[in-house]
N, C-alpha and C positions, 0 to 999 in steps of 0.2 A: 503492498499501500502505499502510494505518494502521499507528503502529509504535505495541506492546503497550507499558505499562511494565512489564519485566521485576518479577516479584515480588522481595521484598527480604529480606537474612540467608540464614536456617536455609532459607526456601523453596527455594532452589538452591539444588543441587547441589556438594559441596567442590567438584571439580573444575573447576567454571565460577568459581571469585573465583578459583583460585590451578591453576597448571597452562598449560601453554597451549592458547592457541586460532589458529584457523586459518580463517579467509574476513571480507571485509568483514560482512554482518551480526552473526556475533561480535564480530568489536569495536567495532563498533555497537552491537549487547546489552550489553558490559560497563561504556559509557563510560552510557548509560540508566541500567541497574541503582546505576555505580557513582555517577550523581547524586542518584535516590531516595536510597542510602546517605548521601551528606556531606547533604541536608536530615533523614533523618529523629534520623542520633544527631549530629548538630550538628560536620561536622567546621569547625575551623572555618577551615584551607590547607590551600586547593590551585591544584598547577602546573599547566600543560598547556606541552603543549610539540610543535607541530608544522609542516613547514612554510607549511604555505595551511590546517590547516583545513578543505580543503574538500567531504572526506569526511566527517570528523564530525557525524553529525544535529545538529549545535548549532541548526540552523532550527526545528523540532521541538517540535508543542504540548508534547510529553508534556517535552523537556528544558527550557523555559523554568516551564514550574511546575514545576519541580524544585529548576529552579536559584531558582523565587520564593520557596520555600519556607527555602530553604536561607542566602537571604539577610539576615543580620543584621548590627549595629554588630556589631562586633570580630572578620568576617569579614573573610579575602582569602581573592583570590586572580590569578594572577599567570600574564600572556601569552606567548610565544614562539613567535615565530614570520621564519622570514625576510618576509615582506608577510602583505596582510592581507588582502588586494583581494579575496579568491576568500568571504572574514568576509563585507562587504563584501555583496558580486557575490552570493551562496548565502544565506547566515541569518538575515535582514531582524530577525526573532523575538529576535538571540541582537545583530544590535546596537543595539533596541529596550530589550532588557533588561541594556543595558553604559549605553548614554547614561541612564540610570534611574538605576544603582547606580556610578556610578562611583567610587562613593567608597569600595569594598570594590574596586577591580582597578588589580593594576597593566602595561602590558603595556607590555616593549622586540621593538627586528625585532635580527638581524642580517641584514641586507640584503647584505650581501661573504656568507659561507659556503651551499654549494652543499649546494641544496637537500636532497640525501639523506644530507647529515652530519646535520643536527638532530636530534634523535633527535626520537620519535611515540609519545608521553608521557602519562597521568597520572599525581600522585606526589601521597600524603598521606601524613597522620603514622600514616596507619592499613592503606594498598595504597595499590600500584600496577600497575602495568600501560603495557606499552611494544613496544613493534612493532618488532617483526627481521626484517623480513620488509617489506617497503610494497606493494613488484608482488604477494605473496600472500595481503597486511596478512597474516601470522602473527605467533604474538608469543608474550607472557607477561603471567599475572599473580601477584600475587604479597605475602601477609605478614608476609612472613621480615621484617629490623630489618634482615637486612645486603644481601640486595635493594632494596630502599629507601634504604636509606645510598650504595646504592654507582649509583640512579641520581638519589641527591637529586645528588653531589658531579658527577655530568656534567651537570641544569641548569643550577646553582648559577656551573660553568662557561661556559657559555653564557647564562647572565645578563651577564654580566660581559662577554659580549663585545658584546652589543648594546648599541642605543639609546632612545628613548624613543618608543613610534609608536602609531598609534590610537587618537588621539586620541575620546573623548567625542565634542563635538562642536569645527566648523573655526569658531576667528572672524577676518573680517575686516570691515578698519577702509574 
């Protein structure tokens, strides 16, 4: 199946951008939309958090194109996971993009965390999405400041527990 870039902004019904979602495809669609919006609107910062990122659509061409369009000086992407093995195994396009834009990205790993405890979320200053049930891939999206602040505080707590991980390249002697 070839992913289709979701429409941006006003083309999406409000319930798609705020409120609950259910299912892996609904989750992936919202991620694709968010990355397209990040590029279109110039979001300065994003935080992505997931135990493994294995079911995020990071290997898709449309995601790579959105990330490429988003990439500019002054932008920051914070990645937080338990480990990045699945990212490297499943998402070659993202790994290549990460190598090119290393200066925009900081990645940390919470290796001792229970994967079920680490949030699965995308946060930006404008919008947030969080999966509340990983098995059913159900969650919530919101532009409400209270939800965004609460999620950011949770992500910051996990960030402090992590250590640097997922380098752009491995240097050997």
